[in-house]
C-alpha positions in Angstrom: 79.7 58.3 2.0 77.2 58.8 4.7 74.9 62.3 4.5 72.6 63.8 7.1 70.7 66.9 7.2 70.7 69.4 9.8 69.5 72.8 10.9 68.2 73.4 7.0 71.8 72.8 6.0 73.9 69.6 4.4 76.3 68.2 6.6 78.9 65.4 6.4 79.5 62.8 8.1 82.4 61.0 6.0 83.4 62.5 3.1 86.3 62.7 1.0 88.2 66.2 1.1 87.3 66.8 -2.5 83.8 66.3 -1.6 83.5 68.3 1.1 84.7 71.3 -1.0 82.1 70.4 -3.4 79.8 70.9 -0.8 80.9 74.1 0.5 81.0 75.5 -2.6 77.0 74.1 -2.9 76.3 75.6 0.2 77.9 79.3 -1.2 76.1 79.2 -4.0 72.7 78.5 -2.3 73.4 81.4 -0.1 74.1 83.7 -3.3 71.0 82.5 -4.7 68.8 83.3 -1.4 70.5 86.8 -1.0 68.2 89.3 -2.6 64.9 90.1 -1.1 62.0 88.6 -3.0 61.4 90.0 -6.0 65.0 91.0 -6.7 67.4 89.5 -9.5 70.2 87.9 -8.2 73.5 88.7 -10.4 75.8 85.9 -11.0 78.3 89.0 -9.6 76.3 89.4 -6.5 74.6 92.7 -6.8 70.7 92.6 -6.9 68.4 94.4 -9.2 64.9 95.3 -9.5 63.2 92.5 -11.7 62.1 95.4 -14.4 65.7 96.0 -15.0 66.7 92.5 -16.1 66.0 92.0 -20.5 65.7 95.8 -20.4 68.4 96.4 -23.5 70.7 97.6 -20.9 74.1 95.3 -18.6 72.6 96.6 -15.5 74.9 93.9 -13.6 78.9 94.3 -13.5 79.2 90.5 -15.2 75.7 91.4 -17.5 74.1 88.6 -16.4 71.0 90.5 -15.9 70.9 90.3 -20.0 72.5 87.0 -20.7 69.1 85.2 -21.4 67.9 88.4 -23.3 67.9 88.1 -27.2 71.6 89.1 -28.2 73.4 85.9 -28.6 76.7 84.5 -30.0 75.7 81.0 -29.6 78.5 79.9 -28.0 77.0 78.5 -24.4 73.6 78.7 -25.0 70.6 80.0 -27.3 69.9 83.1 -25.0 66.5 82.7 -24.8 65.5 82.2 -28.2 63.1 79.1 -29.1 62.9 76.8 -31.4 58.9 76.7 -32.5 59.0 74.6 -36.0 56.5 72.5 -36.4 58.6 69.4 -38.0 62.0 67.6 -38.2 63.2 70.8 -40.5 64.3 73.0 -37.3 66.9 75.5 -35.8 69.4 73.3 -33.6 72.2 74.7 -31.6 75.7 73.4 -33.4 79.4 73.4 -34.0 80.0 75.4 -37.0 82.0 72.5 -38.5 78.8 70.7 -39.1 79.0 71.7 -42.7 82.0 72.7 -44.3 80.9 75.8 -45.8 81.7 78.1 -44.5 83.0 75.3 -41.9 83.5 78.5 -39.2 81.1 80.6 -37.4 81.2 84.3 -37.4 81.8 85.0 -33.2 85.1 83.2 -33.0 85.5 82.6 -36.9 86.9 78.9 -35.7 85.0 75.8 -36.8 84.2 74.9 -33.0 82.2 78.1 -32.7 78.7 77.6 -32.6 75.8 78.8 -34.2 72.1 78.4 -34.9 71.9 75.7 -37.5 69.1 74.0 -39.9 70.1 71.1 -41.6 68.5 70.8 -45.3 68.7 66.7 -45.0 65.8 67.1 -42.5 63.1 69.3 -44.8 60.3 67.5 -46.1 57.3 68.9 -48.5 56.7 73.0 -47.9 59.4 72.8 -44.5 59.4 76.1 -42.6 61.8 76.5 -39.8 60.9 79.1 -37.1 63.0 80.4 -34.3 61.3 82.6 -31.6 62.2 85.3 -28.7 59.6 87.3 -26.8 60.3 90.9 -25.8 58.7 91.9 -22.9 60.1 95.6 -22.6 59.8 98.8 -24.3 62.7 99.5 -26.8 64.4 102.9 -27.3 63.2 104.8 -30.7 65.9 103.9 -33.1 65.8 100.0 -31.5 66.9 97.5 -34.5 68.3 94.0 -34.8 71.4 93.1 -36.4 72.4 89.5 -37.1 74.8 87.3 -39.4 73.6 84.5 -41.8 74.5 82.0 -44.2 72.6 80.0 -46.7 74.5 76.5 -48.0 73.1 74.3 -51.0 75.4 73.0 -53.8 72.8 71.3 -55.9 70.3 74.6 -56.8 70.0 78.1 -58.2 66.5 78.4 -56.7 66.3 80.6 -54.2 65.1 80.3 -50.4 64.2 83.2 -48.5 64.4 84.3 -44.5 61.6 86.4 -42.9 62.3 88.6 -39.9 58.6 89.0 -38.3 57.1 90.7 -35.5 54.0 88.8 -33.6 51.7 90.6 -31.9 48.6 88.2 -30.8 47.4 87.1 -34.1 49.1 89.9 -36.1 52.4 89.6 -38.3 54.4 92.6 -39.5 57.3 91.8 -41.6 60.7 94.1 -40.2 62.3 93.9 -43.7 61.8 92.3 -47.1 62.3 88.6 -47.6 66.0 87.5 -47.9 66.4 85.7 -50.6 69.3 83.7 -51.9 70.2 81.0 -53.6 73.9 80.4 -51.9 76.5 82.0 -49.8 79.9 81.2 -49.4 80.2 82.8 -46.5 78.4 85.2 -43.4 76.3 88.4 -44.8 75.1 90.5 -42.3 71.6 92.4 -42.3 69.6 94.9 -40.0 66.1 94.9 -39.2 64.4 98.1 -37.7 61.9 97.6 -34.6 61.4 100.9 -32.6 60.2 101.9 -29.5 57.2 99.3 -29.8 55.4 98.4 -26.6 56.6 95.2 -25.4 54.0 92.0 -25.3 55.5 91.0 -28.9 57.5 88.0 -30.3 60.3 88.2 -32.8 60.3 85.0 -35.6 63.2 84.1 -37.7 61.6 82.1 -40.2 63.2 80.5 -43.2 61.4 79.2 -46.0 63.4 76.5 -48.6 63.4 76.7 -52.4 60.0 74.5 -53.5 61.0 71.0 -52.7 64.7 71.5 -52.2 65.7 72.0 -48.3 68.9 73.3 -47.7 70.9 74.4 -44.5 71.1 77.8 -42.9 73.1 79.0 -40.3 72.6 81.9 -38.0 75.1 84.0 -35.7 75.7 86.9 -33.6 72.0 88.5 -33.7 72.4 91.5 -31.5 70.2 94.3 -30.0 71.5 97.7 -30.8 70.3 101.2 -29.9 67.3 99.6 -27.5 67.9 100.7 -24.0 66.7 104.1 -22.5 68.8 106.9 -23.3 70.6 105.1 -26.5 71.0 107.5 -29.5 72.0 106.7 -32.9 74.8 107.4 -34.2 74.2 110.4 -36.6 70.9 111.1 -35.1 72.1 114.9 -35.4 71.5 114.7 -39.2 67.9 115.9 -39.0 68.0 117.3 -42.9 66.2 114.6 -44.9 64.9 114.5 -48.5 63.8 110.7 -47.6 64.6 109.5 -50.6 66.8 106.5 -49.6 65.5 106.0 -46.2 64.0 108.5 -43.0 67.7 109.8 -41.9 67.6 110.1 -38.3 63.9 110.8 -37.9 62.2 107.7 -36.2 58.1 106.8 -35.5 57.2 106.5 -32.2 55.2 103.8 -31.8 53.4 104.9 -28.5 51.8 107.8 -30.5 48.0 107.5 -31.3 49.5 108.2 -34.9 52.6 107.1 -37.2 54.4 108.6 -39.9 55.2 106.3 -42.8 57.5 106.8 -45.7 55.4 106.6 -48.8 56.6 106.0 -52.7 53.9 108.4 -54.1 53.9 110.8 -57.2 54.4 114.4 -55.3 56.4 116.0 -57.6 58.3 112.6 -58.5 59.8 112.3 -54.7 58.8 110.2 -51.5 57.6 112.0 -48.2 56.3 110.7 -45.0 52.6 110.5 -44.5 50.3 109.6 -41.5 49.9 106.0 -41.3 46.6 106.2 -39.4 
Protein backbone atom coordinates (compact mmCIF):
# COMPACT_ATOMS: atom_id res chain seq x y z
CA UNK A 1 0.00 0.00 0.00
CA UNK A 2 1.38 3.42 -0.99
CA UNK A 3 0.51 6.44 1.14
CA UNK A 4 1.06 10.12 0.52
CA UNK A 5 0.15 13.42 2.22
CA UNK A 6 -1.70 16.17 0.39
CA UNK A 7 -3.04 19.47 1.75
CA UNK A 8 -2.77 18.25 5.33
CA UNK A 9 -4.91 15.14 4.70
CA UNK A 10 -3.90 11.53 4.35
CA UNK A 11 -4.52 10.23 0.83
CA UNK A 12 -4.23 6.69 -0.49
CA UNK A 13 -2.77 5.69 -3.81
CA UNK A 14 -3.33 1.96 -3.51
CA UNK A 15 -5.37 0.54 -0.66
CA UNK A 16 -7.98 -2.14 -0.12
CA UNK A 17 -11.63 -1.14 0.43
CA UNK A 18 -11.34 -2.06 4.12
CA UNK A 19 -8.31 0.19 4.56
CA UNK A 20 -10.08 3.03 2.75
CA UNK A 21 -13.00 2.65 5.17
CA UNK A 22 -10.65 2.78 8.16
CA UNK A 23 -8.92 5.90 6.83
CA UNK A 24 -12.29 7.52 6.21
CA UNK A 25 -13.34 6.89 9.81
CA UNK A 26 -10.01 8.28 11.04
CA UNK A 27 -10.49 11.44 8.97
CA UNK A 28 -13.98 11.90 10.42
CA UNK A 29 -12.53 11.45 13.91
CA UNK A 30 -9.86 14.06 13.26
CA UNK A 31 -12.52 16.53 12.15
CA UNK A 32 -14.57 15.79 15.27
CA UNK A 33 -11.56 16.28 17.55
CA UNK A 34 -10.79 19.65 16.03
CA UNK A 35 -14.42 20.79 15.70
CA UNK A 36 -14.57 22.65 19.04
CA UNK A 37 -12.99 26.07 19.58
CA UNK A 38 -9.87 26.27 21.72
CA UNK A 39 -10.58 25.87 25.40
CA UNK A 40 -13.75 23.85 24.89
CA UNK A 41 -14.34 20.17 25.55
CA UNK A 42 -15.44 17.95 22.66
CA UNK A 43 -18.07 15.45 23.82
CA UNK A 44 -17.89 12.10 22.06
CA UNK A 45 -21.58 12.68 21.28
CA UNK A 46 -20.57 15.79 19.31
CA UNK A 47 -21.33 18.80 21.53
CA UNK A 48 -18.83 21.42 22.60
CA UNK A 49 -18.72 22.36 26.28
CA UNK A 50 -16.95 25.00 28.31
CA UNK A 51 -13.96 23.39 29.99
CA UNK A 52 -15.32 24.40 33.41
CA UNK A 53 -18.22 21.97 32.93
CA UNK A 54 -15.91 18.94 32.78
CA UNK A 55 -15.78 16.94 36.04
CA UNK A 56 -18.37 19.17 37.76
CA UNK A 57 -20.31 16.10 39.02
CA UNK A 58 -23.02 16.59 36.36
CA UNK A 59 -23.34 14.95 32.94
CA UNK A 60 -23.55 17.85 30.49
CA UNK A 61 -22.75 15.87 27.34
CA UNK A 62 -25.60 13.79 25.95
CA UNK A 63 -23.48 10.68 26.41
CA UNK A 64 -21.97 11.78 29.73
CA UNK A 65 -18.43 11.75 28.32
CA UNK A 66 -17.55 14.94 30.24
CA UNK A 67 -17.75 12.90 33.47
CA UNK A 68 -16.20 9.67 32.17
CA UNK A 69 -12.82 10.16 33.90
CA UNK A 70 -14.12 12.03 36.93
CA UNK A 71 -14.13 9.52 39.78
CA UNK A 72 -17.53 7.81 39.62
CA UNK A 73 -16.63 4.37 38.29
CA UNK A 74 -17.73 0.77 37.79
CA UNK A 75 -14.26 -0.11 36.37
CA UNK A 76 -15.74 -2.01 33.43
CA UNK A 77 -13.72 -0.08 30.82
CA UNK A 78 -11.04 1.86 32.71
CA UNK A 79 -10.28 3.34 36.15
CA UNK A 80 -12.09 6.69 35.59
CA UNK A 81 -9.25 8.88 36.82
CA UNK A 82 -8.28 6.81 39.88
CA UNK A 83 -4.54 6.10 40.02
CA UNK A 84 -2.52 3.69 42.09
CA UNK A 85 0.14 5.55 44.07
CA UNK A 86 1.30 2.66 46.27
CA UNK A 87 4.95 2.52 47.24
CA UNK A 88 5.61 -1.16 46.44
CA UNK A 89 4.15 -4.26 44.76
CA UNK A 90 1.20 -4.41 47.19
CA UNK A 91 -0.94 -2.20 44.98
CA UNK A 92 -4.28 -1.62 43.26
CA UNK A 93 -4.85 -3.14 39.83
CA UNK A 94 -7.92 -3.24 37.60
CA UNK A 95 -8.82 -6.94 37.23
CA UNK A 96 -11.68 -9.25 36.37
CA UNK A 97 -13.58 -10.37 39.47
CA UNK A 98 -12.77 -14.04 38.88
CA UNK A 99 -9.19 -13.40 39.98
CA UNK A 100 -10.40 -14.76 43.35
CA UNK A 101 -12.96 -17.49 44.03
CA UNK A 102 -14.70 -15.41 46.73
CA UNK A 103 -16.80 -13.49 45.96
CA UNK A 104 -15.92 -14.43 42.36
CA UNK A 105 -18.34 -11.81 40.97
CA UNK A 106 -18.09 -8.07 40.59
CA UNK A 107 -20.74 -5.85 42.17
CA UNK A 108 -21.79 -4.04 38.97
CA UNK A 109 -22.69 -6.90 36.67
CA UNK A 110 -22.70 -9.80 39.19
CA UNK A 111 -20.46 -11.62 36.73
CA UNK A 112 -17.06 -13.28 37.08
CA UNK A 113 -16.02 -11.31 33.99
CA UNK A 114 -16.92 -7.90 35.44
CA UNK A 115 -14.08 -5.65 36.53
CA UNK A 116 -12.99 -4.35 39.92
CA UNK A 117 -10.01 -2.63 41.51
CA UNK A 118 -8.10 -5.41 43.27
CA UNK A 119 -5.18 -5.79 45.68
CA UNK A 120 -3.36 -9.13 45.50
CA UNK A 121 -2.54 -10.33 49.02
CA UNK A 122 0.33 -12.46 47.75
CA UNK A 123 2.20 -9.31 46.78
CA UNK A 124 2.33 -8.01 50.34
CA UNK A 125 5.55 -7.30 52.23
CA UNK A 126 6.29 -6.09 55.76
CA UNK A 127 3.73 -3.43 56.76
CA UNK A 128 2.31 -3.00 53.25
CA UNK A 129 -0.12 -0.24 52.28
CA UNK A 130 -2.00 0.08 49.00
CA UNK A 131 -3.19 3.55 48.00
CA UNK A 132 -5.69 4.53 45.30
CA UNK A 133 -5.89 8.25 44.54
CA UNK A 134 -8.18 10.69 42.73
CA UNK A 135 -7.79 14.47 42.44
CA UNK A 136 -10.86 16.70 42.87
CA UNK A 137 -10.63 20.16 41.30
CA UNK A 138 -14.19 21.48 41.58
CA UNK A 139 -16.34 22.75 44.44
CA UNK A 140 -19.13 20.28 45.24
CA UNK A 141 -22.60 20.84 46.68
CA UNK A 142 -23.38 20.93 50.42
CA UNK A 143 -24.59 17.34 50.60
CA UNK A 144 -21.82 15.76 48.50
CA UNK A 145 -20.76 12.25 49.50
CA UNK A 146 -18.92 9.31 47.99
CA UNK A 147 -20.41 5.81 48.08
CA UNK A 148 -18.54 2.59 47.29
CA UNK A 149 -18.70 -1.20 47.56
CA UNK A 150 -15.85 -3.31 48.92
CA UNK A 151 -14.80 -6.90 49.65
CA UNK A 152 -12.05 -8.24 51.94
CA UNK A 153 -10.82 -11.80 51.45
CA UNK A 154 -8.54 -13.88 53.64
CA UNK A 155 -9.08 -17.54 54.52
CA UNK A 156 -6.38 -17.89 57.17
CA UNK A 157 -6.47 -15.13 59.75
CA UNK A 158 -9.07 -13.64 62.04
CA UNK A 159 -7.01 -10.49 62.53
CA UNK A 160 -8.54 -7.30 61.21
CA UNK A 161 -7.38 -5.24 58.29
CA UNK A 162 -8.68 -1.75 57.72
CA UNK A 163 -9.53 0.65 54.92
CA UNK A 164 -9.11 4.41 55.25
CA UNK A 165 -10.94 6.99 53.14
CA UNK A 166 -8.80 10.11 53.39
CA UNK A 167 -8.98 13.66 52.06
CA UNK A 168 -5.55 15.20 51.43
CA UNK A 169 -4.94 18.90 50.91
CA UNK A 170 -1.28 19.82 50.78
CA UNK A 171 0.32 18.11 53.78
CA UNK A 172 -2.96 17.89 55.72
CA UNK A 173 -4.81 14.55 55.89
CA UNK A 174 -8.36 14.11 57.16
CA UNK A 175 -10.23 10.82 57.53
CA UNK A 176 -13.71 11.07 56.05
CA UNK A 177 -15.15 8.15 58.02
CA UNK A 178 -13.99 5.76 60.75
CA UNK A 179 -11.63 3.01 59.60
CA UNK A 180 -13.45 0.09 57.99
CA UNK A 181 -12.03 -2.85 59.90
CA UNK A 182 -12.87 -6.43 58.93
CA UNK A 183 -11.20 -9.81 59.08
CA UNK A 184 -13.17 -11.26 56.15
CA UNK A 185 -16.51 -10.85 54.39
CA UNK A 186 -18.06 -13.27 51.93
CA UNK A 187 -19.88 -10.86 49.64
CA UNK A 188 -19.95 -7.15 48.92
CA UNK A 189 -20.59 -4.45 51.51
CA UNK A 190 -21.08 -0.75 50.95
CA UNK A 191 -20.06 2.41 52.79
CA UNK A 192 -20.52 6.15 52.37
CA UNK A 193 -18.18 9.01 53.27
CA UNK A 194 -19.38 12.61 53.55
CA UNK A 195 -17.42 15.25 51.62
CA UNK A 196 -19.55 18.40 51.62
CA UNK A 197 -18.83 21.59 49.72
CA UNK A 198 -15.07 21.58 50.17
CA UNK A 199 -13.17 23.90 47.83
CA UNK A 200 -11.47 21.99 45.03
CA UNK A 201 -7.77 21.22 45.00
CA UNK A 202 -7.65 18.11 47.18
CA UNK A 203 -7.11 14.40 46.71
CA UNK A 204 -9.15 11.42 47.87
CA UNK A 205 -7.38 8.25 48.95
CA UNK A 206 -8.61 4.70 49.40
CA UNK A 207 -5.79 3.41 51.59
CA UNK A 208 -5.86 -0.26 52.61
CA UNK A 209 -3.77 -1.61 55.50
CA UNK A 210 -3.73 -5.41 55.96
CA UNK A 211 -3.20 -6.94 59.38
CA UNK A 212 0.35 -7.21 60.70
CA UNK A 213 2.50 -9.56 58.62
CA UNK A 214 -0.56 -10.89 56.77
CA UNK A 215 -1.29 -9.15 53.50
CA UNK A 216 -4.68 -9.99 52.06
CA UNK A 217 -6.85 -9.45 49.00
CA UNK A 218 -9.18 -6.47 48.77
CA UNK A 219 -11.67 -5.43 46.08
CA UNK A 220 -13.35 -2.11 45.37
CA UNK A 221 -16.23 -1.49 42.95
CA UNK A 222 -18.95 0.99 41.98
CA UNK A 223 -17.52 4.21 43.39
CA UNK A 224 -20.02 7.03 42.99
CA UNK A 225 -20.22 10.72 43.86
CA UNK A 226 -23.73 11.53 45.08
CA UNK A 227 -25.53 14.87 45.60
CA UNK A 228 -22.37 16.68 44.46
CA UNK A 229 -23.54 18.73 41.46
CA UNK A 230 -24.62 22.34 41.87
CA UNK A 231 -28.30 22.40 42.80
CA UNK A 232 -28.39 18.78 44.03
CA UNK A 233 -30.61 18.38 47.08
CA UNK A 234 -30.20 15.19 49.14
CA UNK A 235 -33.34 13.19 49.87
CA UNK A 236 -34.95 14.17 53.17
CA UNK A 237 -33.45 17.66 53.22
CA UNK A 238 -36.84 19.11 54.12
CA UNK A 239 -36.71 17.42 57.54
CA UNK A 240 -35.16 20.19 59.61
CA UNK A 241 -36.09 19.01 63.10
CA UNK A 242 -33.07 17.28 64.66
CA UNK A 243 -31.79 16.26 68.12
CA UNK A 244 -28.30 15.38 66.71
CA UNK A 245 -28.16 12.10 68.67
CA UNK A 246 -27.43 9.91 65.63
CA UNK A 247 -26.25 12.41 63.02
CA UNK A 248 -26.81 15.97 61.78
CA UNK A 249 -30.04 15.05 59.95
CA UNK A 250 -30.46 17.51 57.07
CA UNK A 251 -28.03 20.08 58.44
CA UNK A 252 -24.73 20.34 56.55
CA UNK A 253 -21.58 22.31 57.41
CA UNK A 254 -20.71 25.03 54.91
CA UNK A 255 -16.99 24.61 54.23
CA UNK A 256 -16.85 27.90 52.33
CA UNK A 257 -17.70 29.82 55.53
CA UNK A 258 -15.10 31.20 57.94
CA UNK A 259 -16.56 29.19 60.85
CA UNK A 260 -17.68 25.55 60.91
CA UNK A 261 -20.23 23.69 63.01
CA UNK A 262 -19.20 20.28 64.34
CA UNK A 263 -21.29 17.58 65.99
CA UNK A 264 -19.75 16.92 69.42
CA UNK A 265 -20.18 14.30 72.09
CA UNK A 266 -19.85 16.47 75.18
CA UNK A 267 -21.88 16.60 78.35
CA UNK A 268 -24.58 19.18 78.05
CA UNK A 269 -27.67 17.79 79.70
CA UNK A 270 -26.29 14.37 78.66
CA UNK A 271 -26.88 14.98 74.94
CA UNK A 272 -25.11 15.81 71.71
CA UNK A 273 -25.09 19.21 70.09
CA UNK A 274 -23.35 21.32 67.47
CA UNK A 275 -20.44 23.60 68.32
CA UNK A 276 -18.32 26.07 66.43
CA UNK A 277 -15.18 24.13 65.46
CA UNK A 278 -12.95 27.14 64.79
